[in-house]
Phi, psi and omega in degrees: 000313184293326179295320178299319181292325179290325177295319175300312178302319179300315179296320175299320181296317178296321178300321179292325178295311181298322178299318177297317179297324174299320179298315184292318180296334180292341174303334187259002185298124179294343177281355181238034183290166179293147176294133176316148180303133178085353182267344186300310185294315186281332186272332186241355175303138176096345184269342182284139186284352182270359177274123183258115184257006188297332184262006181273133173226133189238132176251140180237131180243114183248145181290317182233173177285135180296343177286336184259327188249128177298323181296310183286328179299320179299320178293319182298320176300325175292320178300315180295324183289313186286327177297319181293317184293320182266000174075029180280140178284164181301325182281001173265356188234123175233121183245129170243123184253166178055048175264109184296162178274060181214197184301338175302329180294310179298315182296318183291322178296321182289328175297322178293323176296317181294332181276008175096007180288137178255353173215136187224133182240131174239149195249000185239145182311313183288356176281344196300309184301321184287324177291328175295318178295320178292324175298324176295320183287328184233074186295344180269001176247143184269131181242123179243141189221136178269132169081008181280180187226001193252353191304324183282341180252351185287335184071026182243115180295341187250021174238129189224148171246152177215148174207191177218162178277058184301342181299330178293318182291318176301319180298314177299319179295327180291327176299320176295323178300313181297322180295321177292325177295312178306316177300317177294322177294312185294327177278356178084006179294325176221163171267162184300327180285353179253016178278079184243129181259152172245147184221123179267112181250151181286298179224160179278056175262161180302323179302317181289313182297317174302320181292314186284335176292312181293327171302311181298312183297325176300314181294320182293330184297335180242346177228084191303336189265011187289145167231171183210140176245137186243133169232139182258155177253346183057036171203146175285332184217111175200093188301317182294318179296314186295322177286323175303307182296323177296320176292319176302322178293316176303315180295331177282359175105008178285130187256005178201136185239139167225180186196153169235079176202161199264000183255168178276015186301313181295313179297326182287322174302318182293321182292323180291326183266357184062039184248131180301147183223141173242120192250195187214146172085305190221163172290134179248021181299326181293332178258355180215057183305334186257357186225332180294135179256304181186165174230153168262155180203156167264125170266112185281357184301314173306320178291312182301320176297318179300305183300319181291310185293321179300316177296316179296332183262357181072027181258156179289145169267133177306141179298320177228137181224133177227112181267152186232203181293319182301320181279354184082013181273339178252118186221165168249148175277180178307133177278126178277089185298346178286338181245324183300154177287153179300136176088359181298318182297313179305317178298315180296320177297324177293315180289321174303318177301322183292321180294315181300322181277353177074022179268349182237129174243131188298315182262045176298123185287001175273346186260357177203164181229162175235114186056040176082358183246142174290135183278120181247347180203143176200127179267125182249148176277088185262315182278099190275100181246011180079006184262351178055035177251123180293133185222354189237127177292122184261345183272127181218121179060027178095006176213159175288119185275082183284143175049044181277092190289338181293315182258340191229251180206165185288319184291147181294149178231359175295113183225035186256132168272111187270166173304136180099352177241130175252116180225101183256129180272107180284137180259000000 
């Protein structure tokens, strides 16, 4: 009997040793790896059981109605996602739509304060100055703003800017466009010298220029003969103008269209004309089943989760925040395999892997020229004090260092027209 007990004790001791070793080995389990740099706050906020969201009320200010605008619908999708993820009740979320970029924004923000909101988010560039004024009036409320440039210079602890490295998403979308151009060349539909894309841009701002340049460079990485023509609408949302400019680009010989504007005007023009389209913010396959290829988008859910959880925990929100692929902030919508070139998904996976590994930089100065010359230095207007004077060296390690939130700011500041792109501002 004693011998049997000794054997049992020995077995139990060995089991404990092996269990301890297994736990130690699990520290190196790749499925339990550390969250990517910068992703901790955005990716894990709200999962802790000690976060109490019951006293949180969030106000959202949208430039357009989400039912009308692909841009605002993208934000509404994020609101719905973060509400569900954090378990917020309907009365904890207040959305105000069709808020112009004028004093009405400030008035709306203060109305949200009066309704008990302790964090307020606005989604349009032109809302910024009015959100800053509201932040001054209500110092105990946190004000967050998408695409703005003044958070680091405003001197307001309760005012914050956020953006995403969407230039990586646009580059990926450009790769899909370039693959389609190659297919058109290989099939004899066009010759290589006719691989001309069109781009409908809202304004000649850095945000738009950064976007169409990264899209072009993505296409060029697989289709070296590609060129691109840009036409502006001078409006973030004008379906008629966007459709008109898209058709004008098609008439100018553009065989593929993309855009940075907020209405479905360009995708609908492409479907009518039978021209491939790469869109932005949301999938447009439903309105362009025969022409839509893919869209790039910012998913604002990680940032909204960060700002809400920070307020709930009494922690500071970063003055400037820029999410990327690692945080889930930069995404591609579903690939329309009925339109996309064969092998597109595999190529996108390959390029995505390079981004995740940090081996690919969108604005690598070896991949483009300006007036026939390689760019070795460039002063950008990063510190936005309203003087429009460039003051910050943007070339770093052989590439233009866009949206470097640590040293610069989250909003884009790439404002260079590179060779291969024609972008004329019509007066």
